[in-house]
C-alpha positions, 0 to 999 in steps of 0.5 A: 505550566500552571499545574505540575504533571511530573515536573521539569526535573522529572521530565529532564531525567527521562530525557537524559536517560534516553540511550542509557536505559532500554525502557520500551525497545523490546516491548513492541506489541505482537498483536497489531501490524505496525505501519505508518500513518495514513495521510490523505492526498492533497486537494486538487490544485486549480490550474489557471486555465481548463485548456492545455496545449502540448505543442511539438510533441511526438505522440505514441498513441499506443493504438498501434506501434507508431509515432506521430511526430511534431504534434499538438495535443489539446486538452480541455478539462479532463478530456483530449479534444484535438490531436494534429500536426503542430503546423495545422492545429491552433492553440486556443487563446488563454491555454496553458502551453507546454512546449514539448520540443520533440519530447515523447507523449505516452498514455499514463501508465497503469499498475494492475497490482498495487497494494495501497494498504495504509500508505496513501503517500503511495498514490503520490509515488505512483503519479511521480512515476507516470502511473495514473491508474492503479488497481488495488487487489485487496484494498481492505488488507489492513482494514483501510478499505473505507479510506481507499474507497473514499480516496477513489471517489474523491479522485474521481470527483476531482476533489483531490489529486491522485491516480484513478483507483480500482479497488478489490475486496478479497474472499478467503477461507481458512485451513481447517485447523484454524477455522474454529478459532477464527469463527470465535475471534472475539473470544480468542483475543478479547477482551484485551483487544477490540476486533475489526471484524472486517479483517476476519470475514471468511467464506467458509461455505457457498452461502457465506461466500455469496453474502460476502460478495454482495456485501462487498458490492454494496460497500462499493468495491469494484472487484472480487479477489479470490484468495486461499483455502476456498472450496471449489463449490464456494469459489463457483458461487463467489464467481457466479455472484460477482458475475451477476453484479458485474464485478470482475474476478482476480484470483490466486489459485486455491488448491481445492479449486485447481488451476484448470477449473479456475481458468475455465471460469475466466478469472484473471490470474495473479502472480507467476507462482500461481501458474506453477500448479499447471506446469510443474510435476508433482506440485504441492501447495505450501503455506506462504509464497509460491516459489517456496512450494515443492515442485519439479520443473522437468516437464515444463516444456511439455505442459506450458503449451497446454497452459497457453492454449487453455488460457487463450481459449478462455480469454484469461488475463494474467499479471505476472508481477515479475519484480516480486520474484527478482527482488525476493531472489536478490534478498535471498542472495544476501542471507543470512541477513539481508538488511545490508542488501544493496537494493535498500541503498537505492534512492527510491527507498527514501520514499518508503515509510520507516516502518515498512523499511524496518519490516522489509529488512527484518529477515527473521521477523518479516514475511519469510520469517513467518513462513519459516516458523510455520514450517518448523524451520529455524531460519529463512535459509532453510526454506528458500530455493538454492541459487541454482533453483532460483535461476531455474525459476526465474528463467522459467518465468521469463520464458513463460511471459514471452510465451503467454504474450506470443500466444495472445494471452492478455498480460498486464504490468502489475508490481505487487507494490508493498511486497518486500522491497517493492516500492510503489510507483518506482517498481513499474519501470523495473517491471517493464524492463523485465518484460523486455528482458523476457524478449518482448519489444518495448512496445509490447511492454508498454502495451501491458501498462496502457492499452491492454491494461485498460481493456483488462480492467474494463475501461478501454474507451476511457483510457489506455491510448491517446485519442480524442475523447479519452481521459487526459492521463498523459506522461511526457518523456525526454526520450523515446521509450520504444527505443529503450523501455527504461526511458519511461523513467525520463519524465518531464511531467505527468497529466492526470485527469487534465491536471498538469504536474511538471517534474519540479512539482512531482519532485517537490511532492517526493521531497516532502514525503522524504522529509516527513519520513526522515523526521518520523525515523528520528522521532520528530513531530511538529507540535502546534498550539491547541485549545480543547474547550471540552476539557477546559485546557490549552496545550500543544498537539501534533500537527496533521494527526487525526482527531478521533474525539476531542482530546484524542489524536491518532497518527494514522489509522488506529487499526494498523498504527497504535500511535496516539496522544490523549489529553483529557480532564475530568471534574470532581475525580482523582487523577488515578480514577481518571487514569484507570477509567481511560486505561481500561479501554486499552486493556490495562486495569492498574497503574504501575506500583511506582512512577517512572524512576521514582518521579511522581505522576509519570509512568511507563506502562505496557498494554496489549495495544502498545507501550505507553507513557502516562502523566497525571495531575490534579487541581482542586477542581479537576484531574488531568491526563496525558497519555501516549501510545507508540511502538516500542522502537519509537518510544524514546524519540516520541517521548522527547518530541511529543509526550513531554512537550504536551505535558509541559504545555498543558494549562487549565483555562482561566 
């Protein structure tokens, strides 16, 4: 290295102290949600031909409960153009031929409650599990709405490969005791943190509600999502505005709105717990998840028929998200510390970002821990229903699901993927199995993820069944799902918008994700040579990171992942002046009194955003800076694999 930022001895001293000194482990920020990087989907891979023929397949078209045996299905571009007996259908010359050998061809599955958040790899998990359509019920949950809308548009245009996305934006108000603070959010948390105000838009009154729906429509969202604390008047205006704009409405049930009024407006209801307000006696809505509310189920048998009739009369669709309840209750069975629960050993957790795993395993600090603290409880154990009550709740939800379907209520399969322990893509199979556990036939369960889902999502002419003219979203299975719904896991390959992805390709995509997450968990980063002409030096930078500006790289979306690397220089100034001007952007106004372990020009810092490592150097002509910000629990590993390699490699250009 031409200039000394620290020196090799100081760098080695830092490295050798890893594991001996707990430098930043307890310094993780409480101001931001730590999630992993937002990684774009891969570009759509070109096929050798635009025509594909599935030969000798048993087609389950899902228009009625039937199997068309020994069929050939011809796909051209992204459309199904012919279906018929294999003996009578001619395969076009040059077509890609997929020999079914008696396999079963079903429509691509839909997950109607699929939170992408900042995990764009979730779209790969969806495809690998036969899910070719997802509906994100709150696409801007963590500020990633624009990225998700962009992915939606790129997928639709065929620029990248992924499931079709419908994206909702939610509308929420606040409990009165918080309303004033959040209406002045800049003053509350500034100037230390910059605020993404799209995360703090509240429909506090009807006029604001109307404006926010119109804004969401203009931003390109497909759906309006109702969330908590809305007044009935504001709710009615939101629903009316969404209707005028042609935006469907999904809903939780705000207490002031009331479930009966909400049903009469025709909004689609999400989650089993939201129906408790109708069937339970003396129901009291509490903050947090619904099964932590106060209720009495003694009158369910009298009230459930009334609920079914009202929903059927108003053609209200419902997404129960059964797997959320089952997963939560399994975690409750492992209290006081569910981090060792058997479910976390399942193979699919290899494909979950390490930060999510850490959050899910954190009994005290995760979602349920937050609910417990809000209620003044000292532990999660104090607020969860006892085992007998959990059994009663689950039995009700299973019985309720069967009754809804029998009553003709449109029920769809959604998983609430990203909820604690619920893995994107893989959870759809668990959800369908729970549908059959409730007493539905495999065909009825499969309907909820295909034909009925397409109708509820407003696109039944485009997808949901296997018919000539429809989009070629297809899943080839090794076994008959109408005999055992668990056979939806037996995937030979997936076709999405006419692009065929055989099982080995899908598994390869999963393996890449698993390898990436394993490397992230170990703090491994691939560094590659870089020349930053703007600042007149060369060095190393992490491969695949997002360049925000020259010299400034982010691992993912900075709104949710604070991991960044800055490599900057400035002529005619001191290193300290350069450092202070940069650190001011992170709410830091001074350097530590002493460098790290007395080694010159290498510092540890804490900022409101995240812990930091800083290295400084000067020449006669310029000052140089390397700054890394990262979650506390990753700091040691990233110092080893990212920070010091960047420091060692930084070299001014001649």
